[in-house]
CHARMM internal coordinates of N, CA and C (Angstrom, degrees):
IC EDIT
DIST 1 N 1 CA 1.4340
DIST 1 CA 1 C 1.5679
ANGL 1 N 1 CA 1 C 111.49
DIST 1 C 2 N 1.3279
ANGL 1 CA 1 C 2 N 113.31
DIHE 1 N 1 CA 1 C 2 N -40.72
DIST 2 N 2 CA 1.5592
ANGL 1 C 2 N 2 CA 113.23
DIHE 1 CA 1 C 2 N 2 CA 178.37
DIST 2 CA 2 C 1.4815
ANGL 2 N 2 CA 2 C 115.55
DIHE 1 C 2 N 2 CA 2 C -64.86
DIST 2 C 3 N 1.3624
ANGL 2 CA 2 C 3 N 119.88
DIHE 2 N 2 CA 2 C 3 N -23.59
DIST 3 N 3 CA 1.4534
ANGL 2 C 3 N 3 CA 121.25
DIHE 2 CA 2 C 3 N 3 CA 174.37
DIST 3 CA 3 C 1.4777
ANGL 3 N 3 CA 3 C 115.66
DIHE 2 C 3 N 3 CA 3 C -63.87
DIST 3 C 4 N 1.3725
ANGL 3 CA 3 C 4 N 114.75
DIHE 3 N 3 CA 3 C 4 N -13.33
DIST 4 N 4 CA 1.5052
ANGL 3 C 4 N 4 CA 119.66
DIHE 3 CA 3 C 4 N 4 CA 179.79
DIST 4 CA 4 C 1.5371
ANGL 4 N 4 CA 4 C 112.78
DIHE 3 C 4 N 4 CA 4 C -84.42
DIST 4 C 5 N 1.3206
ANGL 4 CA 4 C 5 N 115.41
DIHE 4 N 4 CA 4 C 5 N -9.48
DIST 5 N 5 CA 1.4691
ANGL 4 C 5 N 5 CA 114.40
DIHE 4 CA 4 C 5 N 5 CA -177.06
DIST 5 CA 5 C 1.4979
ANGL 5 N 5 CA 5 C 108.31
DIHE 4 C 5 N 5 CA 5 C -76.30
DIST 5 C 6 N 1.3667
ANGL 5 CA 5 C 6 N 114.09
DIHE 5 N 5 CA 5 C 6 N 127.07
DIST 6 N 6 CA 1.5259
ANGL 5 C 6 N 6 CA 120.47
DIHE 5 CA 5 C 6 N 6 CA -175.10
DIST 6 CA 6 C 1.5315
ANGL 6 N 6 CA 6 C 112.12
DIHE 5 C 6 N 6 CA 6 C -111.10
DIST 6 C 7 N 1.1864
ANGL 6 CA 6 C 7 N 122.33
DIHE 6 N 6 CA 6 C 7 N 6.78
DIST 7 N 7 CA 1.4627
ANGL 6 C 7 N 7 CA 121.28
DIHE 6 CA 6 C 7 N 7 CA -178.80
DIST 7 CA 7 C 1.5659
ANGL 7 N 7 CA 7 C 108.42
DIHE 6 C 7 N 7 CA 7 C -114.62
DIST 7 C 8 N 1.2978
ANGL 7 CA 7 C 8 N 114.92
DIHE 7 N 7 CA 7 C 8 N 156.15
DIST 8 N 8 CA 1.5934
ANGL 7 C 8 N 8 CA 114.41
DIHE 7 CA 7 C 8 N 8 CA -179.08
DIST 8 CA 8 C 1.5067
ANGL 8 N 8 CA 8 C 108.89
DIHE 7 C 8 N 8 CA 8 C -61.68
DIST 8 C 9 N 1.3044
ANGL 8 CA 8 C 9 N 117.49
DIHE 8 N 8 CA 8 C 9 N 144.55
DIST 9 N 9 CA 1.4752
ANGL 8 C 9 N 9 CA 123.29
DIHE 8 CA 8 C 9 N 9 CA 178.83
DIST 9 CA 9 C 1.5405
ANGL 9 N 9 CA 9 C 109.21
DIHE 8 C 9 N 9 CA 9 C -129.09
DIST 9 C 10 N 1.3259
ANGL 9 CA 9 C 10 N 115.49
DIHE 9 N 9 CA 9 C 10 N 134.62
DIST 10 N 10 CA 1.5074
ANGL 9 C 10 N 10 CA 121.80
DIHE 9 CA 9 C 10 N 10 CA 178.69
DIST 10 CA 10 C 1.5344
ANGL 10 N 10 CA 10 C 103.42
DIHE 9 C 10 N 10 CA 10 C -108.52
DIST 10 C 11 N 1.3246
ANGL 10 CA 10 C 11 N 113.15
DIHE 10 N 10 CA 10 C 11 N 117.20
DIST 11 N 11 CA 1.4916
ANGL 10 C 11 N 11 CA 118.96
DIHE 10 CA 10 C 11 N 11 CA 177.27
DIST 11 CA 11 C 1.6010
ANGL 11 N 11 CA 11 C 109.64
DIHE 10 C 11 N 11 CA 11 C -105.92
DIST 11 C 12 N 1.2437
ANGL 11 CA 11 C 12 N 118.80
DIHE 11 N 11 CA 11 C 12 N 118.84
DIST 12 N 12 CA 1.5100
ANGL 11 C 12 N 12 CA 118.40
DIHE 11 CA 11 C 12 N 12 CA 179.89
DIST 12 CA 12 C 1.5431
ANGL 12 N 12 CA 12 C 106.79
DIHE 11 C 12 N 12 CA 12 C -117.97
DIST 12 C 13 N 1.2951
ANGL 12 CA 12 C 13 N 112.17
DIHE 12 N 12 CA 12 C 13 N 137.75
DIST 13 N 13 CA 1.5213
ANGL 12 C 13 N 13 CA 116.80
DIHE 12 CA 12 C 13 N 13 CA -174.12
DIST 13 CA 13 C 1.5032
ANGL 13 N 13 CA 13 C 107.26
DIHE 12 C 13 N 13 CA 13 C -148.79
DIST 13 C 14 N 1.3562
ANGL 13 CA 13 C 14 N 120.21
DIHE 13 N 13 CA 13 C 14 N 143.58
DIST 14 N 14 CA 1.4005
ANGL 13 C 14 N 14 CA 129.41
DIHE 13 CA 13 C 14 N 14 CA 173.85
DIST 14 CA 14 C 1.4767
ANGL 14 N 14 CA 14 C 112.19
DIHE 13 C 14 N 14 CA 14 C -92.62
DIST 14 C 15 N 1.2513
ANGL 14 CA 14 C 15 N 118.66
DIHE 14 N 14 CA 14 C 15 N 127.58
DIST 15 N 15 CA 1.4888
ANGL 14 C 15 N 15 CA 121.25
DIHE 14 CA 14 C 15 N 15 CA 178.36
DIST 15 CA 15 C 1.5755
ANGL 15 N 15 CA 15 C 112.77
DIHE 14 C 15 N 15 CA 15 C -62.94
DIST 15 C 16 N 1.2976
ANGL 15 CA 15 C 16 N 115.71
DIHE 15 N 15 CA 15 C 16 N -23.64
DIST 16 N 16 CA 1.4877
ANGL 15 C 16 N 16 CA 121.19
DIHE 15 CA 15 C 16 N 16 CA -173.90
DIST 16 CA 16 C 1.6021
ANGL 16 N 16 CA 16 C 104.34
DIHE 15 C 16 N 16 CA 16 C -97.17
DIST 16 C 17 N 1.2564
ANGL 16 CA 16 C 17 N 122.95
DIHE 16 N 16 CA 16 C 17 N 17.05
DIST 17 N 17 CA 1.4693
ANGL 16 C 17 N 17 CA 123.26
DIHE 16 CA 16 C 17 N 17 CA 177.88
DIST 17 CA 17 C 1.5121
ANGL 17 N 17 CA 17 C 106.52
DIHE 16 C 17 N 17 CA 17 C -76.58
DIST 17 C 18 N 1.3896
ANGL 17 CA 17 C 18 N 112.80
DIHE 17 N 17 CA 17 C 18 N 120.38
DIST 18 N 18 CA 1.4370
ANGL 17 C 18 N 18 CA 117.48
DIHE 17 CA 17 C 18 N 18 CA 178.04
DIST 18 CA 18 C 1.5031
ANGL 18 N 18 CA 18 C 115.00
DIHE 17 C 18 N 18 CA 18 C -94.36
DIST 18 C 19 N 1.4072
ANGL 18 CA 18 C 19 N 117.64
DIHE 18 N 18 CA 18 C 19 N -5.74
DIST 19 N 19 CA 1.3927
ANGL 18 C 19 N 19 CA 127.03
DIHE 18 CA 18 C 19 N 19 CA 178.93
DIST 19 CA 19 C 1.4643
ANGL 19 N 19 CA 19 C 115.96
DIHE 18 C 19 N 19 CA 19 C -86.87
DIST 19 C 20 N 1.3028
ANGL 19 CA 19 C 20 N 113.70
DIHE 19 N 19 CA 19 C 20 N -42.46
DIST 20 N 20 CA 1.4548
ANGL 19 C 20 N 20 CA 122.92
DIHE 19 CA 19 C 20 N 20 CA -176.09
DIST 20 CA 20 C 1.5297
ANGL 20 N 20 CA 20 C 106.78
DIHE 19 C 20 N 20 CA 20 C -127.43
DIST 20 C 21 N 1.3697
ANGL 20 CA 20 C 21 N 119.99
DIHE 20 N 20 CA 20 C 21 N 110.69
DIST 21 N 21 CA 1.4457
ANGL 20 C 21 N 21 CA 118.23
DIHE 20 CA 20 C 21 N 21 CA -176.75
DIST 21 CA 21 C 1.5256
ANGL 21 N 21 CA 21 C 115.63
DIHE 20 C 21 N 21 CA 21 C -66.71
DIST 21 C 22 N 1.3665
ANGL 21 CA 21 C 22 N 114.18
DIHE 21 N 21 CA 21 C 22 N 151.00
DIST 22 N 22 CA 1.4637
ANGL 21 C 22 N 22 CA 119.39
DIHE 21 CA 21 C 22 N 22 CA -179.07
DIST 22 CA 22 C 1.5444
ANGL 22 N 22 CA 22 C 111.40
DIHE 21 C 22 N 22 CA 22 C -64.43
DIST 22 C 23 N 1.3384
ANGL 22 CA 22 C 23 N 112.71
DIHE 22 N 22 CA 22 C 23 N -25.63
DIST 23 N 23 CA 1.5015
ANGL 22 C 23 N 23 CA 115.53
DIHE 22 CA 22 C 23 N 23 CA 177.72
DIST 23 CA 23 C 1.6016
ANGL 23 N 23 CA 23 C 113.29
DIHE 22 C 23 N 23 CA 23 C -61.76
DIST 23 C 24 N 1.3704
ANGL 23 CA 23 C 24 N 113.49
DIHE 23 N 23 CA 23 C 24 N -32.22
DIST 24 N 24 CA 1.4480
ANGL 23 C 24 N 24 CA 115.61
DIHE 23 CA 23 C 24 N 24 CA 173.77
DIST 24 CA 24 C 1.5459
ANGL 24 N 24 CA 24 C 113.73
DIHE 23 C 24 N 24 CA 24 C -67.59
DIST 24 C 25 N 1.3447
ANGL 24 CA 24 C 25 N 113.29
DIHE 24 N 24 CA 24 C 25 N -42.77
DIST 25 N 25 CA 1.4742
ANGL 24 C 25 N 25 CA 121.82
DIHE 24 CA 24 C 25 N 25 CA 176.96
DIST 25 CA 25 C 1.5483
ANGL 25 N 25 CA 25 C 106.68
DIHE 24 C 25 N 25 CA 25 C -54.99
DIST 25 C 26 N 1.2962
ANGL 25 CA 25 C 26 N 115.98
DIHE 25 N 25 CA 25 C 26 N -45.47
DIST 26 N 26 CA 1.5562
ANGL 25 C 26 N 26 CA 119.01
DIHE 25 CA 25 C 26 N 26 CA -176.60
DIST 26 CA 26 C 1.5068
ANGL 26 N 26 CA 26 C 109.21
DIHE 25 C 26 N 26 CA 26 C -66.40
DIST 26 C 27 N 1.3963
ANGL 26 CA 26 C 27 N 116.54
DIHE 26 N 26 CA 26 C 27 N -40.55
DIST 27 N 27 CA 1.4536
ANGL 26 C 27 N 27 CA 122.10
DIHE 26 CA 26 C 27 N 27 CA -179.92
DIST 27 CA 27 C 1.5219
ANGL 27 N 27 CA 27 C 109.76
DIHE 26 C 27 N 27 CA 27 C -59.75
DIST 27 C 28 N 1.2895
ANGL 27 CA 27 C 28 N 116.45
DIHE 27 N 27 CA 27 C 28 N -44.21
DIST 28 N 28 CA 1.4901
ANGL 27 C 28 N 28 CA 118.13
DIHE 27 CA 27 C 28 N 28 CA -179.56
DIST 28 CA 28 C 1.5233
ANGL 28 N 28 CA 28 C 110.95
DIHE 27 C 28 N 28 CA 28 C -68.62
DIST 28 C 29 N 1.3156
ANGL 28 CA 28 C 29 N 117.80
DIHE 28 N 28 CA 28 C 29 N -41.07
DIST 29 N 29 CA 1.4578
ANGL 28 C 29 N 29 CA 122.12
DIHE 28 CA 28 C 29 N 29 CA -175.34
DIST 29 CA 29 C 1.5780
ANGL 29 N 29 CA 29 C 106.91
DIHE 28 C 29 N 29 CA 29 C -62.39
DIST 29 C 30 N 1.3425
ANGL 29 CA 29 C 30 N 115.26
DIHE 29 N 29 CA 29 C 30 N -36.80
DIST 30 N 30 CA 1.5265
ANGL 29 C 30 N 30 CA 117.24
DIHE 29 CA 29 C 30 N 30 CA -179.12
DIST 30 CA 30 C 1.5281
ANGL 30 N 30 CA 30 C 109.72
DIHE 29 C 30 N 30 CA 30 C -70.82
DIST 30 C 31 N 1.2708
ANGL 30 CA 30 C 31 N 120.63
DIHE 30 N 30 CA 30 C 31 N -23.34
DIST 31 N 31 CA 1.4660
ANGL 30 C 31 N 31 CA 121.98
DIHE 30 CA 30 C 31 N 31 CA -168.02
DIST 31 CA 31 C 1.5862
ANGL 31 N 31 CA 31 C 112.07
DIHE 30 C 31 N 31 CA 31 C -104.53
DIST 31 C 32 N 1.3382
ANGL 31 CA 31 C 32 N 117.32
DIHE 31 N 31 CA 31 C 32 N -10.14
DIST 32 N 32 CA 1.4344
ANGL 31 C 32 N 32 CA 118.05
DIHE 31 CA 31 C 32 N 32 CA -177.03
DIST 32 CA 32 C 1.5113
ANGL 32 N 32 CA 32 C 106.52
DIHE 31 C 32 N 32 CA 32 C -104.40
DIST 32 C 33 N 1.2985
ANGL 32 CA 32 C 33 N 119.72
DIHE 32 N 32 CA 32 C 33 N 116.04
DIST 33 N 33 CA 1.4617
ANGL 32 C 33 N 33 CA 120.34
DIHE 32 CA 32 C 33 N 33 CA 178.77
DIST 33 CA 33 C 1.5214
ANGL 33 N 33 CA 33 C 110.76
DIHE 32 C 33 N 33 CA 33 C -64.24
DIST 33 C 34 N 1.2700
ANGL 33 CA 33 C 34 N 112.67
DIHE 33 N 33 CA 33 C 34 N 142.02
DIST 34 N 34 CA 1.5294
ANGL 33 C 34 N 34 CA 123.33
DIHE 33 CA 33 C 34 N 34 CA 175.94
DIST 34 CA 34 C 1.4773
ANGL 34 N 34 CA 34 C 108.50
DIHE 33 C 34 N 34 CA 34 C 64.01
DIST 34 C 35 N 1.3955
ANGL 34 CA 34 C 35 N 122.05
DIHE 34 N 34 CA 34 C 35 N 30.45
DIST 35 N 35 CA 1.3934
ANGL 34 C 35 N 35 CA 123.55
DIHE 34 CA 34 C 35 N 35 CA 173.97
DIST 35 CA 35 C 1.4739
ANGL 35 N 35 CA 35 C 113.33
DIHE 34 C 35 N 35 CA 35 C -87.75
DIST 35 C 36 N 1.2708
ANGL 35 CA 35 C 36 N 116.19
DIHE 35 N 35 CA 35 C 36 N 136.14
DIST 36 N 36 CA 1.4802
ANGL 35 C 36 N 36 CA 123.03
DIHE 35 CA 35 C 36 N 36 CA 176.03
DIST 36 CA 36 C 1.5299
ANGL 36 N 36 CA 36 C 106.15
DIHE 35 C 36 N 36 CA 36 C -99.34
DIST 36 C 37 N 1.3199
ANGL 36 CA 36 C 37 N 118.79
DIHE 36 N 36 CA 36 C 37 N 120.51
DIST 37 N 37 CA 1.4802
ANGL 36 C 37 N 37 CA 118.21
DIHE 36 CA 36 C 37 N 37 CA -177.40
DIST 37 CA 37 C 1.4882
ANGL 37 N 37 CA 37 C 108.59
DIHE 36 C 37 N 37 CA 37 C -109.45
DIST 37 C 38 N 1.3549
ANGL 37 CA 37 C 38 N 117.78
DIHE 37 N 37 CA 37 C 38 N 132.79
DIST 38 N 38 CA 1.4844
ANGL 37 C 38 N 38 CA 125.59
DIHE 37 CA 37 C 38 N 38 CA -178.91
DIST 38 CA 38 C 1.4625
ANGL 38 N 38 CA 38 C 104.85
DIHE 37 C 38 N 38 CA 38 C -125.81
DIST 38 C 39 N 1.3882
ANGL 38 CA 38 C 39 N 113.66
DIHE 38 N 38 CA 38 C 39 N 111.63
DIST 39 N 39 CA 1.4971
ANGL 38 C 39 N 39 CA 115.41
DIHE 38 CA 38 C 39 N 39 CA 174.00
DIST 39 CA 39 C 1.5377
ANGL 39 N 39 CA 39 C 110.09
DIHE 38 C 39 N 39 CA 39 C -108.86
DIST 39 C 40 N 1.2947
ANGL 39 CA 39 C 40 N 116.10
DIHE 39 N 39 CA 39 C 40 N 117.64
DIST 40 N 40 CA 1.5095
ANGL 39 C 40 N 40 CA 120.63
DIHE 39 CA 39 C 40 N 40 CA -179.25
DIST 40 CA 40 C 1.4898
ANGL 40 N 40 CA 40 C 107.39
DIHE 39 C 40 N 40 CA 40 C -89.61
DIST 40 C 41 N 1.2956
ANGL 40 CA 40 C 41 N 118.84
DIHE 40 N 40 CA 40 C 41 N 118.04
DIST 41 N 41 CA 1.4447
ANGL 40 C 41 N 41 CA 120.59
DIHE 40 CA 40 C 41 N 41 CA -178.00
DIST 41 CA 41 C 1.4938
ANGL 41 N 41 CA 41 C 116.66
DIHE 40 C 41 N 41 CA 41 C -69.60
DIST 41 C 42 N 1.3029
ANGL 41 CA 41 C 42 N 117.64
DIHE 41 N 41 CA 41 C 42 N -17.05
DIST 42 N 42 CA 1.4368
ANGL 41 C 42 N 42 CA 122.54
DIHE 41 CA 41 C 42 N 42 CA -179.22
DIST 42 CA 42 C 1.5262
ANGL 42 N 42 CA 42 C 114.07
DIHE 41 C 42 N 42 CA 42 C -104.06
DIST 42 C 43 N 1.3268
ANGL 42 CA 42 C 43 N 120.30
DIHE 42 N 42 CA 42 C 43 N -3.60
DIST 43 N 43 CA 1.4217
ANGL 42 C 43 N 43 CA 121.78
DIHE 42 CA 42 C 43 N 43 CA -172.91
DIST 43 CA 43 C 1.5430
ANGL 43 N 43 CA 43 C 112.55
DIHE 42 C 43 N 43 CA 43 C -96.03
DIST 43 C 44 N 1.3181
ANGL 43 CA 43 C 44 N 111.60
DIHE 43 N 43 CA 43 C 44 N 155.66
DIST 44 N 44 CA 1.5037
ANGL 43 C 44 N 44 CA 116.32
DIHE 43 CA 43 C 44 N 44 CA 179.15
DIST 44 CA 44 C 1.4925
ANGL 44 N 44 CA 44 C 108.93
DIHE 43 C 44 N 44 CA 44 C -110.82
DIST 44 C 45 N 1.2954
ANGL 44 CA 44 C 45 N 121.93
DIHE 44 N 44 CA 44 C 45 N -155.20
DIST 45 N 45 CA 1.4521
ANGL 44 C 45 N 45 CA 124.33
DIHE 44 CA 44 C 45 N 45 CA -174.51
DIST 45 CA 45 C 1.5133
ANGL 45 N 45 CA 45 C 119.42
DIHE 44 C 45 N 45 CA 45 C -62.06
DIST 45 C 46 N 1.3277
ANGL 45 CA 45 C 46 N 118.62
DIHE 45 N 45 CA 45 C 46 N -43.82
DIST 46 N 46 CA 1.4027
ANGL 45 C 46 N 46 CA 121.77
DIHE 45 CA 45 C 46 N 46 CA -175.98
DIST 46 CA 46 C 1.5119
ANGL 46 N 46 CA 46 C 113.05
DIHE 45 C 46 N 46 CA 46 C -93.70
DIST 46 C 47 N 1.2380
ANGL 46 CA 46 C 47 N 119.99
DIHE 46 N 46 CA 46 C 47 N 9.09
DIST 47 N 47 CA 1.5979
ANGL 46 C 47 N 47 CA 120.73
DIHE 46 CA 46 C 47 N 47 CA -179.97
DIST 47 CA 47 C 1.5773
ANGL 47 N 47 CA 47 C 112.03
DIHE 46 C 47 N 47 CA 47 C -67.40
DIST 47 C 48 N 1.3502
ANGL 47 CA 47 C 48 N 114.10
DIHE 47 N 47 CA 47 C 48 N -28.62
DIST 48 N 48 CA 1.4908
ANGL 47 C 48 N 48 CA 114.43
DIHE 47 CA 47 C 48 N 48 CA 177.51
DIST 48 CA 48 C 1.5321
ANGL 48 N 48 CA 48 C 115.91
DIHE 47 C 48 N 48 CA 48 C -58.12
DIST 48 C 49 N 1.3802
ANGL 48 CA 48 C 49 N 111.64
DIHE 48 N 48 CA 48 C 49 N -28.90
DIST 49 N 49 CA 1.5786
ANGL 48 C 49 N 49 CA 116.84
DIHE 48 CA 48 C 49 N 49 CA 177.91
DIST 49 CA 49 C 1.5307
ANGL 49 N 49 CA 49 C 108.45
DIHE 48 C 49 N 49 CA 49 C -56.82
DIST 49 C 50 N 1.3243
ANGL 49 CA 49 C 50 N 123.51
DIHE 49 N 49 CA 49 C 50 N -26.87
DIST 50 N 50 CA 1.4570
ANGL 49 C 50 N 50 CA 121.57
DIHE 49 CA 49 C 50 N 50 CA -178.83
DIST 50 CA 50 C 1.5711
ANGL 50 N 50 CA 50 C 110.27
DIHE 49 C 50 N 50 CA 50 C -73.83
DIST 50 C 51 N 1.2889
ANGL 50 CA 50 C 51 N 112.59
DIHE 50 N 50 CA 50 C 51 N -24.73
DIST 51 N 51 CA 1.4475
ANGL 50 C 51 N 51 CA 117.59
DIHE 50 CA 50 C 51 N 51 CA -174.39
DIST 51 CA 51 C 1.5237
ANGL 51 N 51 CA 51 C 108.85
DIHE 50 C 51 N 51 CA 51 C -81.18
END
COOR INIT
IC SEED 1 N 1 CA 1 C
IC BUILD
């Protein structure tokens, strides 16, 4: 299903997120064409709200 996404996507994730693992973030980034993946090594779960 993710291969059908045709617009640019920005994925932001915090490496210190204990609710959603960074492995899932990486899995999505690999499967969404044209995705830009930003992994913040110091951020936790709600850090994406600042973006």
